[in-house]
DSSP file (Angstrom, degrees, kcal/mol; ACC not computed):
  #  RESIDUE AA STRUCTURE BP1 BP2  ACC     N-H-->O    O-->H-N    N-H-->O    O-->H-N    TCO  KAPPA ALPHA  PHI   PSI    X-CA   Y-CA   Z-CA
    1    1 A M     >        0   0    0      0, 0.0     4,-2.3     0, 0.0     5,-0.2   0.000 360.0 360.0 360.0 -40.4   16.7    0.7  -16.3
    2    2 A L  H  >  +     0   0    0      1,-0.2     4,-2.5     2,-0.2     5,-0.2   0.898 360.0  54.7 -62.6 -38.5   19.0   -2.2  -15.4
    3    3 A S  H  > S+     0   0    0      1,-0.2     4,-1.0     2,-0.2    -1,-0.2   0.917 110.1  45.9 -60.3 -43.3   19.5   -2.9  -19.1
    4    4 A S  H  > S+     0   0    0      1,-0.2     4,-0.6     2,-0.2     3,-0.4   0.902 112.8  50.3 -65.5 -41.3   20.6    0.7  -19.7
    5    5 A M  H >X S+     0   0    0     -4,-2.3     3,-1.1     1,-0.2     4,-0.7   0.878 102.7  59.4 -67.5 -38.0   22.9    0.7  -16.7
    6    6 A L  H 3< S+     0   0    0     -4,-2.5     3,-0.5     1,-0.3    -1,-0.2   0.820  98.7  60.7 -61.3 -29.7   24.6   -2.6  -17.7
    7    7 A N  H 3< S+     0   0    0     -4,-1.0    -1,-0.3    -3,-0.4    -2,-0.2   0.799 111.8  36.7 -66.3 -28.6   25.7   -0.9  -21.0
    8    8 A V  H << S+     0   0    0     -3,-1.1    -1,-0.2    -4,-0.6    -2,-0.2   0.374  87.7 119.6-109.1   3.3   27.7    1.8  -19.2
    9    9 A M     <  -     0   0    0     -4,-0.7     2,-0.2    -3,-0.5     3,-0.1  -0.393  61.8-122.9 -69.4 146.3   29.1   -0.2  -16.3
   10   10 A S    >   -     0   0    0      1,-0.1     3,-1.5     4,-0.1    -1,-0.1  -0.489  42.0 -80.5 -80.5 157.9   32.9   -0.5  -15.9
   11   11 A D  T 3  S+     0   0    0      1,-0.3    32,-0.2    -2,-0.2    -1,-0.1  -0.296 118.3  16.0 -56.0 143.1   34.6   -3.9  -15.8
   12   12 A H  T 3  S+     0   0    0     30,-3.3    -1,-0.3     1,-0.2    32,-0.1   0.698  93.8 157.4  63.9  22.7   34.4   -5.5  -12.4
   13   13 A G    <   -     0   0    0     -3,-1.5    32,-2.4    29,-0.4     2,-0.4  -0.258  35.6-131.3 -73.0 164.3   31.6   -3.1  -11.3
   14   14 A K  E     -a   45   0A   0     30,-0.2     2,-0.5    32,-0.0    32,-0.2  -0.950  13.2-163.0-120.8 139.1   29.2   -3.9   -8.5
   15   15 A V  E     -a   46   0A   0     30,-3.0    32,-2.8    -2,-0.4     2,-0.6  -0.984   2.9-162.5-123.0 120.8   25.4   -3.5   -8.7
   16   16 A I  E     -a   47   0A   0     -2,-0.5     2,-0.5    30,-0.2    32,-0.2  -0.916   9.8-166.4-102.9 121.7   23.4   -3.4   -5.5
   17   17 A M  E     +a   48   0A   0     30,-3.0    32,-2.9    -2,-0.6     2,-0.4  -0.935   8.3 178.3-114.2 126.6   19.7   -4.0   -6.1
   18   18 A C  E     -a   49   0A   0     -2,-0.5     3,-0.3    30,-0.2    32,-0.2  -0.972  47.0 -25.1-133.0 118.4   17.2   -3.3   -3.4
   19   19 A G        -     0   0    0     30,-0.8    -1,-0.1    -2,-0.4    30,-0.1  -0.018  57.2-110.2  78.1 179.0   13.5   -3.7   -3.6
   20   20 A A    >   +     0   0    0     -3,-0.1     3,-1.9     1,-0.1     4,-0.4  -0.182  53.6 146.0-144.0  42.1   11.1   -3.8   -6.6
   21   21 A T  G >   +     0   0    0     -3,-0.3     3,-1.3     1,-0.3     4,-0.3   0.842  69.4  61.1 -54.9 -37.9    9.2   -0.6   -6.2
   22   22 A A  G 3  S+     0   0    0      1,-0.3    -1,-0.3     2,-0.1     3,-0.2   0.707 109.4  42.1 -65.6 -18.8    8.9    0.0   -9.9
   23   23 A T  G X  S+     0   0    0     -3,-1.9     3,-1.6     1,-0.1    -1,-0.3   0.352  78.8 106.0-110.0   6.2    7.0   -3.3  -10.4
   24   24 A Y  T <  S+     0   0    0     -3,-1.3     3,-0.3    -4,-0.4    -1,-0.1   0.875  94.6  29.4 -54.8 -40.6    4.6   -3.1   -7.4
   25   25 A N  T 3  S+     0   0    0     -4,-0.3    -1,-0.3     1,-0.2    -2,-0.1   0.221 121.0  54.6-103.5  14.0    1.6   -2.3   -9.6
   26   26 A N    X   +     0   0    0     -3,-1.6     3,-0.9     1,-0.1    -1,-0.2  -0.103  56.5 135.7-140.5  37.8    2.8   -4.1  -12.7
   27   27 A W  G >  S+     0   0    0     -3,-0.3     3,-0.9     1,-0.2    -1,-0.1   0.834  70.3  59.2 -60.7 -34.4    3.6   -7.7  -11.8
   28   28 A G  G 3  S+     0   0    0      1,-0.3    -1,-0.2    -3,-0.1    -2,-0.1   0.745 108.8  40.4 -71.1 -23.9    1.9   -9.2  -14.8
   29   29 A S  G <  S+     0   0    0     -3,-0.9    -1,-0.3    -6,-0.1    -2,-0.1  -0.241  74.4 162.1-122.5  46.2    3.9   -7.5  -17.5
   30   30 A K    <   -     0   0    0     -3,-0.9     2,-0.5    -7,-0.1    -3,-0.1  -0.416  28.8-143.9 -65.8 138.2    7.5   -7.5  -16.1
   31   31 A E        -     0   0    0     -2,-0.1     3,-0.1     1,-0.0    -2,-0.1  -0.890  15.2-133.7-105.1 133.8   10.1   -6.9  -18.8
   32   32 A G        -     0   0    0     -2,-0.5     2,-0.4     1,-0.1   -29,-0.1  -0.276  30.0 -86.3 -82.5 169.2   13.4   -8.8  -18.5
   33   33 A V        -     0   0    0      1,-0.1     3,-0.4   -31,-0.1    -1,-0.1  -0.627  36.3-161.9 -74.3 127.9   16.9   -7.6  -18.9
   34   34 A R  S    S+     0   0    0     -2,-0.4     3,-0.2     1,-0.2    -1,-0.1   0.650  79.5  45.4 -89.8 -16.8   17.8   -7.7  -22.5
   35   35 A N    >   +     0   0    0      1,-0.1     3,-1.8     2,-0.1     4,-0.3  -0.340  58.1 146.4-127.0  52.3   21.6   -7.6  -22.3
   36   36 A M  T >>  +     0   0    0     -3,-0.4     3,-1.5     1,-0.3     4,-0.8   0.712  61.7  79.0 -61.8 -20.8   22.6  -10.1  -19.7
   37   37 A E  H 3> S+     0   0    0      1,-0.3     4,-2.8     2,-0.2    -1,-0.3   0.783  81.5  67.7 -61.0 -24.7   25.8  -10.9  -21.6
   38   38 A N  H <> S+     0   0    0     -3,-1.8     4,-2.1     1,-0.2     6,-0.3   0.825  91.2  61.3 -63.3 -30.5   27.3   -7.7  -20.1
   39   39 A I  H <4>S+     0   0    0     -3,-1.5     5,-2.3    -4,-0.3    -1,-0.2   0.917 113.9  34.4 -62.3 -42.3   27.2   -9.2  -16.7
   40   40 A T  H ><5S+     0   0    0     -4,-0.8     3,-1.1    -3,-0.2    -2,-0.2   0.941 118.9  48.2 -77.5 -49.7   29.6  -12.0  -17.8
   41   41 A S  H 3<5S+     0   0    0     -4,-2.8    -3,-0.2     1,-0.3    -2,-0.2   0.814 119.6  39.2 -66.3 -29.3   31.7  -10.0  -20.3
   42   42 A K  T 3<5S-     0   0    0     -4,-2.1   -30,-3.3    -5,-0.3   -29,-0.4   0.410 106.5-127.9 -96.9   0.8   32.3   -7.2  -17.8
   43   43 A R  T < 5 -     0   0    0     -3,-1.1    -3,-0.2   -32,-0.2     2,-0.1   0.924  43.8-179.7  52.7  51.2   32.6   -9.6  -14.9
   44   44 A L      < -     0   0    0     -5,-2.3     2,-0.6    -6,-0.3   -30,-0.2  -0.463  26.0-138.4 -83.2 152.7   30.0   -7.7  -12.9
   45   45 A L  E     -a   14   0A   0    -32,-2.4   -30,-3.0    -2,-0.1     2,-0.5  -0.962  18.8-170.5-111.1 118.2   28.9   -8.5   -9.4
   46   46 A L  E     +a   15   0A   0     -2,-0.6     2,-0.4   -32,-0.2   -30,-0.2  -0.930   6.0 179.9-109.2 130.7   25.1   -8.2   -8.8
   47   47 A K  E     -a   16   0A   0    -32,-2.8   -30,-3.0    -2,-0.5     2,-0.4  -0.990  14.0-153.7-135.0 127.1   23.8   -8.4   -5.3
   48   48 A G  E     -a   17   0A   0     -2,-0.4     2,-0.3   -32,-0.2   -30,-0.2  -0.824  15.9-177.8 -97.2 135.8   20.2   -8.2   -4.2
   49   49 A I  E     -a   18   0A   0    -32,-2.9   -30,-0.8    -2,-0.4     2,-0.4  -0.952  16.3-146.1-129.6 152.7   19.4   -7.0   -0.7
   50   50 A L    >   -     0   0    0     -2,-0.3     3,-1.8   -32,-0.2     9,-0.1  -0.961  15.0-138.1-117.1 136.1   16.1   -6.6    1.2
   51   51 A Y  T 3  S+     0   0    0     -2,-0.4    -1,-0.1     1,-0.3     8,-0.0   0.863 107.6  44.5 -60.2 -35.5   15.6   -3.9    3.7
   52   52 A F  T 3  S+     0   0    0     -3,-0.1    -1,-0.3     2,-0.0     4,-0.1   0.165  83.5 142.0 -96.6  18.9   13.8   -6.3    6.0
   53   53 A D    <   -     0   0    0     -3,-1.8     6,-0.1     1,-0.1    -4,-0.0  -0.303  54.7-134.7 -60.9 141.2   16.3   -9.1    5.5
   54   54 A E  S    S+     0   0    0      1,-0.2     2,-1.9     2,-0.1     3,-0.2   0.755  92.7  81.4 -70.0 -24.0   17.0  -11.1    8.7
   55   55 A D     >  +     0   0    0      1,-0.2     4,-1.8     2,-0.1     3,-0.4  -0.551  57.3 169.8 -84.4  77.9   20.8  -11.0    8.0
   56   56 A F  H  > S+     0   0    0     -2,-1.9     4,-2.5     1,-0.2    -1,-0.2   0.857  71.7  56.7 -58.7 -39.5   21.2   -7.5    9.5
   57   57 A N  H  > S+     0   0    0      1,-0.2     4,-2.3    -3,-0.2    -1,-0.2   0.887 106.3  49.6 -62.8 -39.1   25.0   -7.8    9.4
   58   58 A E  H  > S+     0   0    0     -3,-0.4     4,-2.1     2,-0.2    -1,-0.2   0.909 110.8  49.9 -65.7 -41.6   25.0   -8.5    5.7
   59   59 A R  H  X S+     0   0    0     -4,-1.8     4,-2.3     2,-0.2    -2,-0.2   0.925 111.5  47.8 -63.4 -45.0   22.8   -5.6    5.0
   60   60 A I  H  X S+     0   0    0     -4,-2.5     4,-2.7     1,-0.2     5,-0.2   0.908 109.6  54.3 -62.1 -41.9   25.0   -3.2    7.0
   61   61 A K  H  X S+     0   0    0     -4,-2.3     4,-2.2     1,-0.2    -1,-0.2   0.908 109.2  47.8 -58.2 -43.7   28.1   -4.5    5.2
   62   62 A V  H  X S+     0   0    0     -4,-2.1     4,-2.2     2,-0.2    -1,-0.2   0.924 112.8  47.5 -65.6 -44.5   26.5   -3.7    1.8
   63   63 A F  H  X S+     0   0    0     -4,-2.3     4,-2.1     1,-0.2    -2,-0.2   0.881 111.6  50.9 -65.7 -36.9   25.5   -0.2    2.9
   64   64 A M  H  X S+     0   0    0     -4,-2.7     4,-2.0     2,-0.2    -1,-0.2   0.898 109.4  51.2 -65.1 -39.5   29.0    0.4    4.3
   65   65 A E  H  X S+     0   0    0     -4,-2.2     4,-0.8    -5,-0.2    -2,-0.2   0.905 108.8  50.9 -63.6 -41.5   30.5   -0.8    1.0
   66   66 A M  H ><>S+     0   0    0     -4,-2.2     5,-0.7     1,-0.2     3,-0.7   0.907 109.7  50.8 -62.2 -41.0   28.2    1.6   -0.9
   67   67 A G  H ><5S+     0   0    0     -4,-2.1     3,-1.4     1,-0.2    -1,-0.2   0.861 104.9  56.5 -64.5 -35.9   29.3    4.5    1.4
   68   68 A A  H 3<5S+     0   0    0     -4,-2.0    -1,-0.2     1,-0.3    -2,-0.2   0.704  95.8  66.5 -69.1 -19.6   33.0    3.7    0.8
   69   69 A L  T <<5S-     0   0    0     -4,-0.8    -1,-0.3    -3,-0.7    -2,-0.2   0.544 102.0-131.7 -78.8  -5.8   32.5    4.1   -2.9
   70   70 A D  T < 5 -     0   0    0     -3,-1.4    -3,-0.1    -4,-0.2    -2,-0.1   0.938  33.2-164.3  53.2  51.1   31.8    7.8   -2.5
   71   71 A M      < -     0   0    0     -5,-0.7     2,-0.3     1,-0.1    -1,-0.1  -0.380   8.4-134.3 -68.2 142.9   28.7    7.5   -4.6
   72   72 A K        +     0   0    0     -3,-0.1     2,-0.3    -2,-0.1    -1,-0.1  -0.730  33.6 154.4 -99.5 147.6   27.3   10.7   -5.9
   73   73 A G        -     0   0    0     -2,-0.3     2,-0.3     2,-0.0     0, 0.0  -0.881  26.3-135.2-152.8-176.6   23.6   11.6   -5.9
   74   74 A Y        -     0   0    0     -2,-0.3     2,-0.4     2,-0.0    -2,-0.0  -0.991  10.7-131.3-149.0 156.8   21.3   14.6   -5.8
   75   75 A D        -     0   0    0     -2,-0.3     2,-0.4     2,-0.0    -2,-0.0  -0.866  13.9-167.3-108.2 142.9   18.2   15.8   -4.0
   76   76 A L        -     0   0    0     -2,-0.4     2,-0.5     2,-0.0    -2,-0.0  -0.979   8.7-156.1-130.1 118.6   15.2   17.2   -5.7
   77   77 A M        -     0   0    0     -2,-0.4     2,-0.4     2,-0.0    -2,-0.0  -0.824   8.9-172.0 -98.7 129.2   12.6   18.9   -3.5
   78   78 A M        -     0   0    0     -2,-0.5     2,-0.4     6,-0.0    -2,-0.0  -0.955   7.3-156.2-118.3 139.7    9.0   19.1   -4.7
   79   79 A F        +     0   0    0     -2,-0.4     3,-0.0     4,-0.0    -2,-0.0  -0.947  50.4  46.8-120.7 136.6    6.3   21.1   -2.9
   80   80 A G  S >  S-     0   0    0     -2,-0.4     3,-1.7     2,-0.1     4,-0.2   0.290  71.0-115.3 108.1 128.5    2.6   20.7   -3.0
   81   81 A I  G >  S+     0   0    0      1,-0.3     3,-1.5     2,-0.2    -1,-0.1   0.779 111.7  68.0 -62.6 -27.1    0.4   17.6   -2.6
   82   82 A E  G 3  S+     0   0    0      1,-0.3     4,-0.3     2,-0.1    -1,-0.3   0.713  96.3  55.0 -67.2 -18.9   -0.8   18.1   -6.2
   83   83 A K  G <> S+     0   0    0     -3,-1.7     4,-2.7     1,-0.2    -1,-0.3   0.446  80.2  97.2 -91.3  -0.6    2.7   17.2   -7.4
   84   84 A L  H <> S+     0   0    0     -3,-1.5     4,-2.7     1,-0.2     5,-0.2   0.913  80.6  48.8 -58.1 -48.7    2.8   13.9   -5.6
   85   85 A P  H  > S+     0   0    0      0, 0.0     4,-2.2     0, 0.0    -1,-0.2   0.923 115.7  44.0 -59.9 -42.8    1.7   11.6   -8.5
   86   86 A T  H  > S+     0   0    0     -4,-0.3     4,-2.5     2,-0.2    -2,-0.2   0.911 113.6  51.0 -66.6 -42.4    4.3   13.2  -10.8
   87   87 A T  H  X S+     0   0    0     -4,-2.7     4,-2.1     2,-0.2    -1,-0.2   0.916 111.2  47.8 -61.5 -44.3    7.0   13.1   -8.2
   88   88 A Y  H  X S+     0   0    0     -4,-2.7     4,-2.1    -5,-0.2    -1,-0.2   0.908 111.4  50.2 -65.2 -42.1    6.4    9.4   -7.4
   89   89 A R  H  X S+     0   0    0     -4,-2.2     4,-2.2    -5,-0.2    -2,-0.2   0.914 110.6  50.1 -60.7 -43.1    6.4    8.5  -11.2
   90   90 A N  H  < S+     0   0    0     -4,-2.5     4,-0.4     1,-0.2    -1,-0.2   0.877 109.0  52.3 -63.9 -37.9    9.7   10.4  -11.6
   91   91 A M  H >< S+     0   0    0     -4,-2.1     3,-0.8     1,-0.2    -1,-0.2   0.919 111.3  46.1 -64.6 -43.3   11.2    8.5   -8.6
   92   92 A I  H 3< S+     0   0    0     -4,-2.1    -2,-0.2     1,-0.2    -1,-0.2   0.880 114.5  46.9 -68.3 -37.6   10.2    5.1  -10.0
   93   93 A H  T 3<        0   0    0     -4,-2.2    -1,-0.2    -5,-0.2    -2,-0.2   0.377 360.0 360.0 -89.3   5.6   11.5    5.9  -13.5
   94   94 A G    <         0   0    0     -3,-0.8    -3,-0.2    -4,-0.4    -4,-0.1   0.462 360.0 360.0  81.4 360.0   14.8    7.3  -12.3
């Protein structure tokens, strides 16, 4: 997913990375980012944060910055316990 996103980022864009949920059950076969040159050529800023990071002020600063960007999103409601596996897979794969 990061590889796809790097292709469409604007120059001087910022990427906030939090957690590694998609790899929790797949540590042995991690796939790397294939187009890292976009980070340099587009002068991107990548920052990793951890929810449980001890530097609470830094985490709040990053979340406030994200809020100031007026980022758009959407909600998808799924009903029924039988849809849980599919819903979780969809969340991980974006």
